[in-house]
Steps between C-alpha positions, in 0.01 A plus 500: 500500500771742593691438174194541284408820679843653431488395138152637457543832679842602379533743342123540452196272537431299188178598332439808719588815307683351201834553661656259255354683196686792348694589816818700460653471851827310516381261770182423311697429181737264685195312634333486160817386325548234761156347440414605150683218319385246756136597457524491120671162503252345738205655319607382153676168573323368807150652470512521120359853493527747212802721553305805383241437774777523761605853391512758779281787398496815719124535483426513872387139531630305797361168373688446177582147395862582573411569860335166546795311349730705724293400803542133404878548461517668843310210660738242351806708585373546859444122532851416378667770720302386803601139446866598473470725802336226702776251417780739585334616825335166599629514857302810587198419713293811431487824304323719755713809430461461122128452550490825699683682219262356243203629694654845536573523128154371407336760731692770316410361160129467570501843671673655197239355261200593709624851581597567137154410368307622799636851504439526128130430557473728800647794308311409179821434314412161347148526367420827328145626456334368182626686198253686280559248220406218737163672573386469140667174412257211440492290820577174322818633343672538840751234596459327841801686635373825354165441666671442837705818463182693419315346792779590743548849359128570518486378857738726699348388830556129430836577352603682821356223719700230315816708513452572871477129577814422303684793666399404849597136438834604358573722800397243763706221346810715543443546874647244742228312687232587240618265226202266540243781482674664204535163321128432542408838356748469218378146425138625470594798288734297272235235450250765397755643256566152363131444439484831316805408296352162412150634437612795287812347343750739655864390437615508862406143591849366568590775740167490686514126545850535650373768742225264613749210546734727703207608723410136559864418582510780757182365653624143540604551865159659566285214362464330842424831674241595240335154518483521879334843485265463204424126502565330836434795733824437687768716650761616247851522630739752340754386242850626592700674235820326392803719590728570210804586713629418847553870560190695616607820330534327162158341549351840561666629185359207307155571638530864393618410151149426348366812671763721333456319174121545522542873561722529191251302288214714631681820408613385155163350414315805626712736299457294179130453556453874553681572175294239316174641640599851396585362150141381465380858540704632207232547237397756244344826626117518532424685175630211297484198725182296462305251292390662177219358290563527126195677360623548145781310325633572151770301324646645178194718456253211550270516804469178704176463695520320838430144373605206719613322185757768421805394699703787355266761634592658834256473789692663787828687536650489851742760631638388837870443541737774378671276242224268374195550278242223491264456208201269533337379180130419452558130579644591839859428416748743656837608352759697693736742331808666641415870515701819511317832538670793329390847615173362629354499150674223305507131579781288362425129520706187457422129516676282752474209262574660162802734497408625154147613598444858613232767518464874548167636617415864565277588801245745364198671654602390850197571722407361845266244342611477139821435310587464130792283395628529151813384323689208355434172677731243341413495136162670543389861556249497777273752664319416820258715701503390867242558776603458865340217695387592851716285722303611806177343369415217746291325238775488238798447738372349826837330569662829587197693620288276721724484809391350833139496614410395855134510402414322176135495400571244223775278358712695253662201321558567138 
């Protein structure tokens, strides 16, 4: 167990935040170089997998096929190293001190994970409010993960509650004497996160499963106490902590280590979460920002009426982020374009998928509730008259306008 933990956690948890994908740090590169050829050889020669499927792609996923093969390699390597270790040290009767160090390191690892994600939720740095494009996107076009992000972003109270539970659990698990309580809270919160990851296909399954296993490992000494209290109604005697050193001063320093580490994690995670939350608020100014319904649409001098069969006809134009323009066609499909605003009156657009495509649209007749876009859009000359949609209308956009009601005369489930 100790060997596998060290292989898994150093220099970063496998499958957590893609620490093996696209990293530039020297220590990360050494780790990747050490395992990369092993993973590829095992994947192609032992598991007979396609080499292309084992490619490390820096796309944010923590559950790539490469990660699963790496986990298998770590398990095998841990088994071999443990067998060699056991043979060389076969005269030792116990590993109490090593067990104590393993518990200390696991407490810090679980605390780091829970505090990192918990503070992000508390400070609204992980799940942003639903974008304007999401509000007019057909419900069925959302991916499961996108639906979860929308649900969490539209539920700031639940988002805060979940983050608070993770933060409290992460803090308690760092404190001496409160490991059991912290582990129970972290186990409950991690299990909830795993169910969300499984139910909404979020690629953080490997890391979350390991957090749960570490919480269960930390609770092993407490199983008898928990059974006595919750099942058998018996007295529960305390479980003494295993001292790491014979010197009391060193033991106190070891006890303080996770507390100091937790304080550092709390500060770093809080600062990053605050910056992320502020980044979500960087949007276009109110005169332009909004969902604009395309009232009239002309392509190369030919008017296009709003027919659902005309997939080339614009239905909505969404101005939200400062660098993205979203165009929704009549069939509900949305296309994002990289946008640069020149002088507040000219939009220069590029496609993220086609480097040769570009567009230049002039903002004309800019009024509070009406905009005219005209210019070259790819190979076509377009003119679009836009009318602002009222985002405060609770009938059109109940997701962001209904709020909490203590008194509900009827079920509003639509």
